[in-house]
NUVEXSE-585063 format. One record per residue: residue number from 1; residue in one letter; x, y, z of N, C-alpha, C in turn. Coordinates in Angstrom, 2 decimals, always signed. Example, Ala and Ser with C-alpha at 12.3 -4.5 7.8 and 13.67 -1.06 7.14 Angstrom:
BEGIN
<1, "A", <+13.19, -5.69, +7.80>, <+12.30, -4.50, +7.80>, <+13.20, -3.30, +7.80>>
<2, "S", <+12.85, -2.25, +7.08>, <+13.67, -1.06, +7.14>, <+12.90, +0.03, +7.87>>
***
This chain:
BEGIN
<1, "M", <+0.85, -1.18, +0.00>, <+0.00, +0.00, +0.00>, <+0.89, +1.24, +0.00>>
<2, "S", <+0.60, +2.20, -0.86>, <+1.38, +3.43, -0.90>, <+0.47, +4.63, -0.76>>
<3, "L", <+1.02, +5.70, -0.21>, <+0.24, +6.91, +0.01>, <+0.76, +8.03, -0.85>>
<4, "S", <-0.16, +8.88, -1.29>, <+0.21, +10.10, -1.99>, <-0.56, +11.25, -1.37>>
<5, "N", <+0.13, +12.29, -1.00>, <-0.53, +13.42, -0.35>, <-0.57, +14.65, -1.25>>
<6, "S", <-0.75, +14.43, -2.54>, <-0.80, +15.54, -3.48>, <-2.06, +16.35, -3.29>>
<7, "K", <-1.89, +17.64, -3.03>, <-3.04, +18.50, -2.80>, <-3.04, +19.71, -3.75>>
<8, "D", <-2.02, +19.81, -4.58>, <-1.88, +20.95, -5.47>, <-3.01, +20.93, -6.49>>
<9, "E", <-3.76, +22.03, -6.58>, <-4.87, +22.09, -7.52>, <-4.38, +21.96, -8.96>>
<10, "G", <-3.11, +22.21, -9.20>, <-2.58, +22.09, -10.55>, <-2.26, +20.66, -10.91>>
<11, "S", <-2.02, +19.80, -9.91>, <-1.78, +18.39, -10.19>, <-3.10, +17.65, -10.04>>
<12, "Y", <-3.04, +16.34, -9.83>, <-4.29, +15.60, -9.68>, <-5.01, +16.05, -8.41>>
<13, "S", <-6.30, +16.32, -8.52>, <-7.06, +16.79, -7.38>, <-8.53, +16.62, -7.67>>
<14, "C", <-9.36, +16.98, -6.70>, <-10.81, +16.96, -6.89>, <-11.23, +17.91, -8.01>>
<15, "F", <-10.41, +18.94, -8.24>, <-10.75, +19.96, -9.24>, <-10.66, +19.42, -10.66>>
<16, "N", <-9.65, +18.63, -10.94>, <-9.47, +18.17, -12.31>, <-9.72, +16.67, -12.47>>
<17, "C", <-10.45, +16.09, -11.54>, <-10.79, +14.67, -11.64>, <-11.73, +14.47, -12.84>>
<18, "N", <-11.29, +13.70, -13.82>, <-12.10, +13.53, -15.04>, <-13.25, +12.54, -14.85>>
<19, "K", <-13.35, +11.98, -13.65>, <-14.45, +11.04, -13.38>, <-15.54, +11.68, -12.52>>
<20, "R", <-15.32, +12.91, -12.08>, <-16.26, +13.54, -11.16>, <-17.64, +13.74, -11.77>>
<21, "S", <-17.72, +13.83, -13.09>, <-19.02, +14.05, -13.74>, <-19.98, +12.89, -13.50>>
<22, "N", <-19.46, +11.72, -13.15>, <-20.29, +10.55, -12.87>, <-20.47, +10.31, -11.37>>
<23, "S", <-20.10, +11.29, -10.57>, <-20.12, +11.13, -9.12>, <-21.19, +11.97, -8.48>>
<24, "L", <-21.48, +11.65, -7.22>, <-22.38, +12.50, -6.43>, <-21.81, +13.91, -6.27>>
<25, "L", <-20.52, +14.04, -6.46>, <-19.85, +15.31, -6.24>, <-19.76, +16.15, -7.51>>
<26, "N", <-20.53, +15.78, -8.53>, <-20.34, +16.39, -9.85>, <-20.69, +17.87, -9.93>>
<27, "D", <-21.61, +18.36, -9.09>, <-22.02, +19.76, -9.24>, <-21.63, +20.62, -8.04>>
<28, "L", <-20.58, +20.22, -7.33>, <-20.11, +21.03, -6.21>, <-19.39, +22.28, -6.71>>
<29, "S", <-19.45, +23.32, -5.92>, <-18.78, +24.57, -6.27>, <-17.27, +24.43, -6.03>>
<30, "N", <-16.51, +25.37, -6.57>, <-15.06, +25.35, -6.37>, <-14.69, +25.47, -4.90>>
<31, "S", <-15.45, +26.26, -4.16>, <-15.15, +26.42, -2.73>, <-15.40, +25.11, -1.98>>
<32, "E", <-16.45, +24.37, -2.38>, <-16.73, +23.08, -1.75>, <-15.67, +22.05, -2.13>>
<33, "L", <-15.26, +22.06, -3.40>, <-14.21, +21.15, -3.83>, <-12.89, +21.44, -3.11>>
<34, "K", <-12.66, +22.70, -2.83>, <-11.44, +23.08, -2.11>, <-11.43, +22.49, -0.70>>
<35, "I", <-12.61, +22.46, -0.07>, <-12.72, +21.86, +1.27>, <-12.41, +20.37, +1.21>>
<36, "L", <-12.99, +19.69, +0.21>, <-12.77, +18.25, +0.08>, <-11.32, +17.92, -0.26>>
<37, "N", <-10.72, +18.78, -1.06>, <-9.37, +18.50, -1.56>, <-8.28, +18.87, -0.55>>
<38, "K", <-8.64, +19.66, +0.46>, <-7.64, +20.20, +1.39>, <-6.81, +19.11, +2.05>>
<39, "N", <-7.45, +18.09, +2.56>, <-6.74, +17.02, +3.28>, <-6.83, +15.67, +2.54>>
<40, "R", <-7.26, +15.73, +1.30>, <-7.41, +14.49, +0.51>, <-6.05, +13.83, +0.27>>
<41, "Y", <-6.05, +12.51, +0.26>, <-4.84, +11.79, -0.09>, <-5.21, +10.54, -0.87>>
<42, "E", <-4.24, +9.95, -1.53>, <-4.46, +8.78, -2.36>, <-3.78, +7.56, -1.75>>
<43, "V", <-4.39, +6.41, -1.95>, <-3.81, +5.15, -1.49>, <-3.89, +4.15, -2.64>>
<44, "S", <-2.80, +3.45, -2.90>, <-2.76, +2.45, -3.97>, <-2.72, +1.05, -3.37>>
<45, "Y", <-3.42, +0.13, -4.02>, <-3.50, -1.25, -3.56>, <-3.18, -2.20, -4.70>>
<46, "K", <-2.53, -3.29, -4.37>, <-2.30, -4.35, -5.33>, <-3.56, -5.22, -5.43>>
<47, "S", <-3.66, -5.98, -6.49>, <-4.79, -6.89, -6.67>, <-4.88, -7.87, -5.50>>
<48, "G", <-6.09, -8.01, -4.95>, <-6.31, -8.94, -3.85>, <-6.16, -8.33, -2.47>>
<49, "E", <-5.77, -7.06, -2.39>, <-5.63, -6.40, -1.10>, <-6.97, -5.87, -0.60>>
<50, "I", <-7.07, -5.74, +0.72>, <-8.29, -5.24, +1.35>, <-8.20, -3.73, +1.51>>
<51, "I", <-9.22, -3.03, +1.01>, <-9.28, -1.58, +1.17>, <-9.94, -1.24, +2.50>>
<52, "C", <-11.07, -1.85, +2.74>, <-11.83, -1.61, +3.97>, <-12.30, -2.96, +4.49>>
<53, "K", <-11.95, -3.31, +5.73>, <-12.25, -4.63, +6.27>, <-13.54, -4.62, +7.07>>
<54, "E", <-14.30, -5.69, +6.93>, <-15.55, -5.85, +7.68>, <-15.28, -5.67, +9.17>>
<55, "G", <-16.08, -4.80, +9.81>, <-15.93, -4.54, +11.23>, <-15.07, -3.33, +11.55>>
<56, "A", <-14.35, -2.81, +10.54>, <-13.50, -1.64, +10.77>, <-14.29, -0.35, +10.50>>
<57, "K", <-13.89, +0.72, +11.15>, <-14.51, +2.01, +10.91>, <-13.95, +2.61, +9.62>>
<58, "P", <-14.80, +3.13, +8.73>, <-14.29, +3.80, +7.52>, <-13.39, +4.96, +7.92>>
<59, "F", <-12.26, +5.10, +7.22>, <-11.31, +6.13, +7.60>, <-11.49, +7.41, +6.79>>
<60, "G", <-12.66, +7.58, +6.22>, <-12.98, +8.78, +5.45>, <-13.88, +8.41, +4.29>>
<61, "L", <-14.19, +9.39, +3.45>, <-14.95, +9.11, +2.23>, <-13.98, +8.49, +1.24>>
<62, "I", <-14.18, +7.21, +0.94>, <-13.26, +6.48, +0.06>, <-13.88, +6.42, -1.33>>
<63, "C", <-13.22, +7.05, -2.28>, <-13.70, +7.06, -3.66>, <-12.74, +6.27, -4.53>>
<64, "L", <-13.26, +5.26, -5.20>, <-12.43, +4.44, -6.07>, <-12.05, +5.25, -7.31>>
<65, "N", <-10.78, +5.57, -7.42>, <-10.31, +6.39, -8.53>, <-9.92, +5.56, -9.74>>
<66, "K", <-9.35, +4.39, -9.47>, <-8.88, +3.54, -10.56>, <-8.95, +2.09, -10.12>>
<67, "G", <-9.43, +1.21, -10.99>, <-9.45, -0.21, -10.68>, <-10.85, -0.77, -10.49>>
<68, "K", <-10.91, -1.98, -9.96>, <-12.16, -2.69, -9.75>, <-12.12, -3.38, -8.38>>
<69, "V", <-13.26, -3.40, -7.71>, <-13.32, -3.89, -6.33>, <-14.57, -4.73, -6.14>>
<70, "K", <-14.44, -5.81, -5.35>, <-15.61, -6.60, -4.96>, <-15.92, -6.32, -3.50>>
<71, "I", <-17.22, -6.27, -3.19>, <-17.68, -6.06, -1.82>, <-18.16, -7.41, -1.30>>
<72, "V", <-17.56, -7.90, -0.22>, <-17.83, -9.26, +0.23>, <-18.16, -9.28, +1.73>>
<73, "R", <-18.90, -10.31, +2.08>, <-19.17, -10.59, +3.50>, <-19.06, -12.09, +3.71>>
<74, "R", <-18.50, -12.46, +4.83>, <-18.35, -13.89, +5.14>, <-19.53, -14.35, +5.99>>
<75, "G", <-20.09, -15.49, +5.62>, <-21.20, -16.05, +6.38>, <-20.70, -16.79, +7.61>>
<76, "T", <-21.63, -17.33, +8.38>, <-21.27, -18.05, +9.60>, <-20.47, -19.32, +9.29>>
<77, "N", <-20.64, -19.83, +8.05>, <-19.88, -21.03, +7.65>, <-18.52, -20.68, +7.07>>
<78, "G", <-18.20, -19.38, +7.02>, <-16.90, -18.95, +6.51>, <-16.86, -18.70, +5.03>>
<79, "N", <-17.95, -19.03, +4.32>, <-17.98, -18.83, +2.88>, <-18.15, -17.35, +2.55>>
<80, "E", <-17.54, -16.94, +1.46>, <-17.57, -15.55, +1.04>, <-18.74, -15.30, +0.09>>
<81, "Q", <-19.51, -14.27, +0.36>, <-20.62, -13.87, -0.50>, <-20.30, -12.50, -1.08>>
<82, "I", <-20.29, -12.40, -2.41>, <-20.07, -11.11, -3.05>, <-21.39, -10.34, -3.09>>
<83, "L", <-21.40, -9.19, -2.43>, <-22.61, -8.38, -2.35>, <-22.70, -7.36, -3.47>>
<84, "G", <-21.57, -7.02, -4.06>, <-21.57, -6.02, -5.11>, <-20.21, -5.84, -5.73>>
<85, "L", <-20.19, -5.10, -6.83>, <-18.96, -4.79, -7.54>, <-18.85, -3.28, -7.69>>
<86, "K", <-17.63, -2.77, -7.55>, <-17.41, -1.33, -7.63>, <-16.49, -1.00, -8.80>>
<87, "K", <-16.80, +0.12, -9.44>, <-15.97, +0.63, -10.53>, <-15.49, +2.02, -10.15>>
<88, "A", <-14.62, +2.58, -11.01>, <-14.07, +3.90, -10.74>, <-15.17, +4.93, -10.51>>
<89, "V", <-15.00, +5.75, -9.50>, <-15.83, +6.85, -9.02>, <-16.86, +6.39, -7.99>>
<90, "D", <-17.02, +5.08, -7.79>, <-17.93, +4.59, -6.75>, <-17.31, +4.81, -5.38>>
<91, "F", <-18.19, +4.96, -4.37>, <-17.74, +5.10, -2.98>, <-17.65, +3.72, -2.33>>
<92, "I", <-16.74, +3.60, -1.38>, <-16.53, +2.35, -0.64>, <-16.71, +2.63, +0.85>>
<93, "G", <-17.46, +1.75, +1.53>, <-17.70, +1.93, +2.96>, <-18.60, +3.11, +3.26>>
<94, "F", <-19.43, +3.49, +2.28>, <-20.22, +4.72, +2.39>, <-21.31, +4.62, +3.45>>
<95, "R", <-21.97, +3.47, +3.52>, <-23.04, +3.32, +4.53>, <-22.48, +3.43, +5.94>>
<96, "G", <-21.33, +2.79, +6.18>, <-20.70, +2.88, +7.49>, <-20.30, +4.30, +7.83>>
<97, "L", <-19.77, +5.02, +6.83>, <-19.36, +6.40, +7.04>, <-20.55, +7.27, +7.41>>
<98, "M", <-21.63, +7.16, +6.64>, <-22.80, +8.01, +6.87>, <-23.54, +7.60, +8.14>>
<99, "G", <-23.50, +6.31, +8.48>, <-24.21, +5.84, +9.66>, <-23.38, +5.86, +10.93>>
<100, "G", <-22.10, +6.20, +10.81>, <-21.22, +6.22, +11.97>, <-21.01, +4.85, +12.56>>
<101, "S", <-21.03, +3.83, +11.70>, <-20.90, +2.45, +12.17>, <-19.75, +1.75, +11.45>>
<102, "P", <-19.30, +0.61, +11.96>, <-18.26, -0.15, +11.26>, <-18.77, -0.64, +9.91>>
<103, "C", <-17.84, -0.95, +9.04>, <-18.20, -1.50, +7.72>, <-18.86, -2.87, +7.91>>
<104, "L", <-19.96, -3.09, +7.21>, <-20.68, -4.36, +7.30>, <-20.09, -5.40, +6.37>>
<105, "S", <-19.17, -4.99, +5.50>, <-18.57, -5.90, +4.54>, <-17.14, -5.45, +4.26>>
<106, "S", <-16.42, -6.26, +3.52>, <-15.04, -5.93, +3.16>, <-14.97, -5.55, +1.68>>
<107, "A", <-14.06, -4.65, +1.36>, <-13.82, -4.26, -0.03>, <-12.45, -4.78, -0.44>>
<108, "I", <-12.42, -5.65, -1.45>, <-11.19, -6.31, -1.88>, <-10.96, -6.01, -3.36>>
<109, "T", <-9.75, -5.62, -3.70>, <-9.45, -5.26, -5.08>, <-9.43, -6.49, -6.00>>
<110, "L", <-9.96, -6.31, -7.19>, <-9.92, -7.35, -8.22>, <-8.73, -7.15, -9.16>>
<111, "E", <-8.13, -5.97, -9.08>, <-6.94, -5.63, -9.85>, <-6.25, -4.47, -9.13>>
<112, "D", <-5.07, -4.11, -9.58>, <-4.39, -2.97, -8.96>, <-5.32, -1.76, -9.00>>
<113, "S", <-5.47, -1.10, -7.85>, <-6.46, -0.03, -7.74>, <-5.92, +1.13, -6.92>>
<114, "T", <-6.54, +2.29, -7.11>, <-6.19, +3.48, -6.35>, <-7.47, +4.14, -5.85>>
<115, "V", <-7.45, +4.57, -4.60>, <-8.60, +5.28, -4.05>, <-8.16, +6.67, -3.59>>
<116, "C", <-9.12, +7.59, -3.61>, <-8.93, +8.90, -3.00>, <-9.67, +8.88, -1.67>>
<117, "V", <-9.04, +9.38, -0.64>, <-9.66, +9.42, +0.68>, <-9.85, +10.88, +1.09>>
<118, "I", <-11.10, +11.24, +1.33>, <-11.45, +12.59, +1.78>, <-11.80, +12.51, +3.26>>
<119, "K", <-11.21, +13.38, +4.04>, <-11.42, +13.36, +5.48>, <-12.92, +13.47, +5.81>>
<120, "K", <-13.35, +12.67, +6.78>, <-14.76, +12.64, +7.17>, <-15.28, +14.03, +7.54>>
<121, "K", <-14.51, +14.76, +8.33>, <-14.98, +16.09, +8.78>, <-15.13, +17.04, +7.60>>
<122, "D", <-14.27, +16.92, +6.60>, <-14.36, +17.79, +5.43>, <-15.59, +17.44, +4.59>>
<123, "F", <-15.86, +16.15, +4.43>, <-17.02, +15.74, +3.65>, <-18.32, +16.14, +4.35>>
<124, "F", <-18.38, +15.91, +5.66>, <-19.59, +16.26, +6.40>, <-19.81, +17.78, +6.44>>
<125, "K", <-18.73, +18.54, +6.40>, <-18.86, +20.00, +6.37>, <-19.58, +20.43, +5.09>>
<126, "V", <-19.24, +19.80, +3.98>, <-19.89, +20.13, +2.71>, <-21.34, +19.65, +2.70>>
<127, "V", <-21.57, +18.44, +3.20>, <-22.94, +17.90, +3.24>, <-23.84, +18.79, +4.10>>
<128, "D", <-23.33, +19.24, +5.23>, <-24.12, +20.08, +6.14>, <-24.58, +21.38, +5.49>>
<129, "S", <-23.81, +21.89, +4.54>, <-24.14, +23.18, +3.93>, <-24.75, +23.05, +2.53>>
<130, "N", <-24.93, +21.82, +2.06>, <-25.42, +21.61, +0.70>, <-26.62, +20.67, +0.72>>
<131, "K", <-27.81, +21.23, +0.72>, <-29.03, +20.41, +0.80>, <-29.19, +19.52, -0.43>>
<132, "N", <-28.75, +20.00, -1.58>, <-28.87, +19.20, -2.79>, <-28.03, +17.93, -2.70>>
<133, "L", <-26.83, +18.06, -2.17>, <-25.96, +16.89, -2.00>, <-26.57, +15.93, -0.99>>
<134, "A", <-27.12, +16.45, +0.10>, <-27.75, +15.59, +1.10>, <-28.92, +14.81, +0.49>>
<135, "F", <-29.71, +15.49, -0.35>, <-30.84, +14.81, -1.01>, <-30.33, +13.74, -1.97>>
<136, "K", <-29.25, +14.01, -2.68>, <-28.69, +13.03, -3.62>, <-28.22, +11.78, -2.88>>
<137, "I", <-27.67, +11.99, -1.68>, <-27.22, +10.85, -0.88>, <-28.41, +10.00, -0.44>>
<138, "I", <-29.49, +10.67, +0.00>, <-30.71, +9.95, +0.40>, <-31.26, +9.15, -0.77>>
<139, "R", <-31.30, +9.77, -1.94>, <-31.82, +9.09, -3.13>, <-30.94, +7.92, -3.54>>
<140, "L", <-29.62, +8.09, -3.38>, <-28.70, +6.99, -3.68>, <-28.98, +5.80, -2.78>>
<141, "F", <-29.12, +6.03, -1.47>, <-29.40, +4.94, -0.55>, <-30.74, +4.27, -0.88>>
<142, "A", <-31.75, +5.06, -1.23>, <-33.07, +4.51, -1.56>, <-32.98, +3.63, -2.81>>
<143, "N", <-32.31, +4.11, -3.84>, <-32.18, +3.34, -5.08>, <-31.38, +2.06, -4.85>>
<144, "N", <-30.32, +2.15, -4.05>, <-29.51, +0.97, -3.76>, <-30.32, -0.08, -3.00>>
<145, "L", <-31.18, +0.38, -2.09>, <-32.01, -0.54, -1.32>, <-33.01, -1.25, -2.22>>
<146, "I", <-33.58, -0.52, -3.16>, <-34.52, -1.12, -4.13>, <-33.81, -2.21, -4.93>>
<147, "K", <-32.60, -1.91, -5.41>, <-31.84, -2.88, -6.20>, <-31.47, -4.10, -5.38>>
<148, "K", <-31.08, -3.87, -4.12>, <-30.68, -4.99, -3.27>, <-31.87, -5.88, -2.94>>
<149, "D", <-33.05, -5.28, -2.72>, <-34.25, -6.07, -2.45>, <-34.57, -6.96, -3.64>>
<150, "S", <-34.50, -6.39, -4.83>, <-34.79, -7.15, -6.04>, <-33.77, -8.26, -6.24>>
<151, "R", <-32.50, -7.95, -6.00>, <-31.45, -8.95, -6.18>, <-31.58, -10.07, -5.15>>
<152, "L", <-31.97, -9.75, -3.93>, <-32.14, -10.77, -2.90>, <-33.22, -11.77, -3.31>>
<153, "V", <-34.33, -11.27, -3.82>, <-35.40, -12.15, -4.28>, <-34.91, -13.03, -5.42>>
<154, "N", <-34.19, -12.43, -6.36>, <-33.70, -13.19, -7.51>, <-32.73, -14.28, -7.12>>
<155, "L", <-31.84, -13.99, -6.17>, <-30.83, -14.96, -5.76>, <-31.41, -16.12, -4.97>>
<156, "T", <-32.58, -15.93, -4.38>, <-33.18, -17.00, -3.57>, <-34.26, -17.77, -4.30>>
<157, "Q", <-34.79, -17.22, -5.38>, <-35.93, -17.87, -6.05>, <-35.63, -18.37, -7.45>>
<158, "K", <-34.62, -17.81, -8.09>, <-34.36, -18.20, -9.48>, <-33.52, -19.46, -9.56>>
<159, "H", <-33.67, -20.15, -10.70>, <-32.89, -21.34, -11.01>, <-31.43, -20.93, -11.24>>
<160, "V", <-30.51, -21.90, -11.13>, <-29.08, -21.58, -11.25>, <-28.73, -20.97, -12.60>>
<161, "R", <-29.37, -21.42, -13.68>, <-29.07, -20.84, -15.00>, <-29.47, -19.36, -15.03>>
<162, "A", <-30.62, -19.06, -14.46>, <-31.08, -17.67, -14.43>, <-30.16, -16.82, -13.56>>
<163, "R", <-29.69, -17.38, -12.45>, <-28.83, -16.62, -11.55>, <-27.47, -16.32, -12.19>>
<164, "L", <-26.93, -17.31, -12.90>, <-25.63, -17.08, -13.54>, <-25.78, -16.10, -14.70>>
<165, "A", <-26.86, -16.23, -15.45>, <-27.10, -15.29, -16.55>, <-27.22, -13.87, -16.01>>
<166, "E", <-27.93, -13.73, -14.90>, <-28.08, -12.41, -14.28>, <-26.74, -11.87, -13.80>>
<167, "A", <-25.90, -12.73, -13.25>, <-24.58, -12.31, -12.78>, <-23.72, -11.81, -13.95>>
<168, "L", <-23.77, -12.51, -15.07>, <-23.00, -12.09, -16.25>, <-23.51, -10.75, -16.78>>
<169, "L", <-24.82, -10.57, -16.76>, <-25.40, -9.30, -17.21>, <-25.02, -8.16, -16.26>>
<170, "L", <-24.97, -8.48, -14.97>, <-24.58, -7.48, -13.97>, <-23.14, -7.03, -14.20>>
<171, "I", <-22.26, -7.99, -14.42>, <-20.85, -7.69, -14.68>, <-20.72, -6.84, -15.94>>
<172, "N", <-21.46, -7.23, -16.98>, <-21.42, -6.49, -18.24>, <-21.91, -5.05, -18.05>>
<173, "G", <-22.97, -4.89, -17.24>, <-23.52, -3.56, -17.01>, <-22.60, -2.66, -16.22>>
<174, "I", <-21.81, -3.24, -15.31>, <-20.91, -2.45, -14.47>, <-19.59, -2.15, -15.17>>
<175, "Y", <-18.98, -3.18, -15.76>, <-17.64, -3.02, -16.29>, <-17.57, -2.93, -17.82>>
<176, "G", <-18.64, -3.35, -18.49>, <-18.62, -3.30, -19.95>, <-17.67, -4.32, -20.55>>
<177, "T", <-17.34, -4.11, -21.82>, <-16.48, -5.05, -22.53>, <-15.34, -4.33, -23.23>>
<178, "N", <-14.32, -5.09, -23.54>, <-13.21, -4.58, -24.33>, <-13.71, -4.32, -25.75>>
<179, "P", <-13.63, -3.08, -26.25>, <-14.19, -2.78, -27.57>, <-13.53, -3.55, -28.72>>
<180, "R", <-12.32, -4.01, -28.48>, <-11.60, -4.73, -29.54>, <-11.94, -6.22, -29.54>>
<181, "T", <-12.02, -6.81, -28.35>, <-12.23, -8.27, -28.26>, <-13.65, -8.66, -27.86>>
<182, "G", <-14.38, -7.73, -27.24>, <-15.72, -8.06, -26.76>, <-15.73, -8.81, -25.44>>
<183, "V", <-14.54, -9.01, -24.85>, <-14.42, -9.75, -23.58>, <-14.81, -8.82, -22.43>>
<184, "L", <-15.47, -9.37, -21.42>, <-15.83, -8.59, -20.23>, <-14.59, -7.95, -19.62>>
<185, "N", <-14.73, -6.70, -19.21>, <-13.59, -5.92, -18.73>, <-13.22, -6.22, -17.28>>
<186, "V", <-13.30, -7.47, -16.87>, <-12.86, -7.86, -15.55>, <-12.54, -9.35, -15.58>>
<187, "S", <-11.53, -9.72, -14.84>, <-11.13, -11.12, -14.76>, <-11.54, -11.68, -13.41>>
<188, "L", <-12.55, -12.55, -13.43>, <-13.08, -13.13, -12.19>, <-12.78, -14.62, -12.10>>
<189, "K", <-12.40, -15.05, -10.91>, <-12.26, -16.48, -10.67>, <-13.64, -17.12, -10.72>>
<190, "R", <-13.67, -18.41, -10.97>, <-14.96, -19.12, -11.01>, <-15.65, -19.03, -9.64>>
<191, "S", <-14.86, -19.03, -8.57>, <-15.43, -18.93, -7.23>, <-16.09, -17.57, -7.02>>
<192, "D", <-15.51, -16.51, -7.61>, <-16.11, -15.18, -7.53>, <-17.42, -15.14, -8.30>>
<193, "L", <-17.41, -15.72, -9.48>, <-18.62, -15.77, -10.30>, <-19.71, -16.53, -9.57>>
<194, "A", <-19.33, -17.63, -8.94>, <-20.29, -18.44, -8.19>, <-20.84, -17.66, -7.00>>
<195, "S", <-19.97, -16.96, -6.29>, <-20.40, -16.17, -5.14>, <-21.36, -15.07, -5.55>>
<196, "L", <-21.07, -14.43, -6.68>, <-21.94, -13.36, -7.17>, <-23.32, -13.90, -7.54>>
<197, "A", <-23.37, -15.15, -8.01>, <-24.63, -15.76, -8.42>, <-25.26, -16.61, -7.33>>
<198, "N", <-24.63, -16.65, -6.15>, <-25.14, -17.41, -5.01>, <-25.32, -18.89, -5.34>>
<199, "M", <-24.23, -19.51, -5.76>, <-24.25, -20.94, -6.08>, <-22.88, -21.53, -5.78>>
<200, "T", <-22.77, -22.82, -5.84>, <-21.48, -23.46, -5.63>, <-20.59, -23.23, -6.85>>
<201, "T", <-19.28, -23.31, -6.63>, <-18.35, -23.15, -7.74>, <-18.57, -24.24, -8.79>>
<202, "A", <-18.87, -25.45, -8.34>, <-19.12, -26.55, -9.28>, <-20.32, -26.25, -10.18>>
<203, "N", <-21.38, -25.69, -9.61>, <-22.55, -25.33, -10.41>, <-22.24, -24.20, -11.38>>
<204, "A", <-21.45, -23.23, -10.93>, <-21.08, -22.12, -11.81>, <-20.29, -22.63, -13.01>>
<205, "I", <-19.35, -23.54, -12.76>, <-18.55, -24.12, -13.85>, <-19.44, -24.89, -14.81>>
<206, "R", <-20.38, -25.67, -14.25>, <-21.26, -26.48, -15.09>, <-22.17, -25.61, -15.96>>
<207, "V", <-22.78, -24.60, -15.36>, <-23.70, -23.74, -16.11>, <-22.94, -22.90, -17.14>>
<208, "L", <-21.77, -22.40, -16.77>, <-20.98, -21.62, -17.71>, <-20.57, -22.48, -18.90>>
<209, "S", <-20.26, -23.72, -18.64>, <-19.92, -24.66, -19.72>, <-21.12, -24.88, -20.64>>
<210, "S", <-22.30, -24.99, -20.07>, <-23.50, -25.17, -20.89>, <-23.77, -23.92, -21.73>>
<211, "F", <-23.56, -22.74, -21.16>, <-23.72, -21.50, -21.92>, <-22.74, -21.45, -23.09>>
<212, "S", <-21.52, -21.95, -22.85>, <-20.51, -21.98, -23.90>, <-20.91, -22.94, -25.02>>
<213, "K", <-21.43, -24.11, -24.65>, <-21.86, -25.09, -25.66>, <-23.03, -24.56, -26.48>>
<214, "E", <-23.85, -23.71, -25.86>, <-24.99, -23.11, -26.56>, <-24.59, -21.86, -27.33>>
<215, "N", <-23.29, -21.55, -27.31>, <-22.73, -20.39, -28.01>, <-23.27, -19.06, -27.48>>
<216, "L", <-23.70, -19.07, -26.24>, <-24.14, -17.81, -25.62>, <-22.94, -17.00, -25.15>>
<217, "V", <-21.87, -17.71, -24.79>, <-20.63, -17.06, -24.37>, <-19.44, -17.82, -24.93>>
<218, "D", <-18.32, -17.14, -25.01>, <-17.03, -17.77, -25.27>, <-16.21, -17.67, -24.00>>
<219, "V", <-15.58, -18.76, -23.60>, <-14.81, -18.79, -22.36>, <-13.38, -19.19, -22.64>>
<220, "N", <-12.45, -18.37, -22.19>, <-11.03, -18.67, -22.32>, <-10.37, -18.36, -20.98>>
<221, "H", <-10.24, -19.40, -20.16>, <-9.75, -19.23, -18.79>, <-10.69, -18.26, -18.05>>
<222, "R", <-10.17, -17.11, -17.57>, <-11.03, -16.16, -16.85>, <-11.67, -15.13, -17.78>>
<223, "N", <-11.35, -15.20, -19.06>, <-11.91, -14.25, -20.01>, <-13.24, -14.78, -20.55>>
<224, "I", <-14.27, -13.95, -20.44>, <-15.61, -14.35, -20.89>, <-16.14, -13.31, -21.87>>
<225, "K", <-16.60, -13.79, -23.00>, <-17.21, -12.92, -24.01>, <-18.67, -13.32, -24.17>>
<226, "I", <-19.56, -12.37, -24.03>, <-20.99, -12.63, -24.20>, <-21.34, -12.50, -25.68>>
<227, "N", <-21.87, -13.57, -26.24>, <-22.23, -13.58, -27.66>, <-23.69, -13.20, -27.92>>
<228, "N", <-24.55, -13.45, -26.94>, <-25.97, -13.20, -27.17>, <-26.61, -12.62, -25.91>>
<229, "L", <-26.60, -11.29, -25.82>, <-27.17, -10.62, -24.65>, <-28.66, -10.88, -24.52>>
<230, "K", <-29.36, -10.91, -25.65>, <-30.82, -11.06, -25.62>, <-31.23, -12.39, -24.99>>
<231, "V", <-30.58, -13.46, -25.41>, <-30.93, -14.78, -24.88>, <-30.56, -14.85, -23.40>>
<232, "L", <-29.41, -14.29, -23.02>, <-29.03, -14.29, -21.60>, <-30.06, -13.52, -20.77>>
<233, "K", <-30.56, -12.41, -21.32>, <-31.59, -11.63, -20.61>, <-32.86, -12.47, -20.46>>
<234, "D", <-33.21, -13.20, -21.51>, <-34.40, -14.07, -21.42>, <-34.20, -15.15, -20.36>>
<235, "I", <-33.02, -15.76, -20.34>, <-32.74, -16.80, -19.36>, <-32.78, -16.22, -17.94>>
<236, "S", <-32.29, -15.01, -17.77>, <-32.21, -14.41, -16.46>, <-33.58, -14.13, -15.85>>
<237, "T", <-34.63, -14.13, -16.65>, <-35.97, -13.86, -16.14>, <-36.68, -15.12, -15.66>>
<238, "F", <-36.13, -16.29, -16.01>, <-36.77, -17.55, -15.61>, <-36.57, -17.77, -14.11>>
<239, "D", <-37.61, -18.22, -13.43>, <-37.48, -18.48, -11.99>, <-37.43, -19.96, -11.67>>
<240, "R", <-37.40, -20.79, -12.69>, <-37.29, -22.23, -12.42>, <-36.80, -22.94, -13.66>>
***
C-alpha cells in the first residue's frame, strides 16, 4: 500500500478529476471542492488487497479512482458472498461512514487499484451546507435498497441458470467489454462468479460450460465474451 498526499490544484485533485461528472460530487462549487481537496490523499492497492475490512470504521470518504473492487461478506460457515462490484468513481464503505458504524462488509481489489480518501470532517462540512448533496445521498441509498431487495429475491428464487445469466449481465452492465475483443472488462475467478450468483463453484462451472456449448458465451480461462445478450436476458428472467 502506498500513500500520496498531493493537494496541489494544478496536479491531480478533486478539481481536475475527469471522473467527477459521474459522481455524487459532480455539481459542487469550487469552494466546496477546495474543502474536500484540502486534506485528501491517495492510497494504492495491489490486486487482492483489502481496502476496507468488515468490522472496521471507515477512515474517510473512500472514492475508487482507478481499478475494480468486490464487496464481500463472510457467512457463519466462513464462505464468502459477493454483495456487489465497484468501478471507478464509486464510494466504498459509504453506509458505514454516513451511519457512523463499522463496515458491514469488506472491499477487496480485483486488480491494482487506487482510491482517494477525503477526510470525514471535510465531507460532512460540505454535506451540512449543501441540501442538494444531502438529497442526492438519500436518493442513492433509496435506489440501492430497491436494487438490493430485487437482487435478494432473484438470488433466492431463481434457477441456477437464471442466476448465472443475471450475474453475467450485472458484470457487463458495471464493467462493460473490451471494444476490440468483446471480452468482459474484468477477470473473475470461477469462485467469484459463483459467489456473485449465489451458487457453488461446481454449479457455476457447469452452467458456464452449458452457456458456452450453446454459443451464448465464449470462455477462455477467466476471459468471458458474451455472444448473445438477448438470450441471456431471457434466461435471467426464468425463476425455475
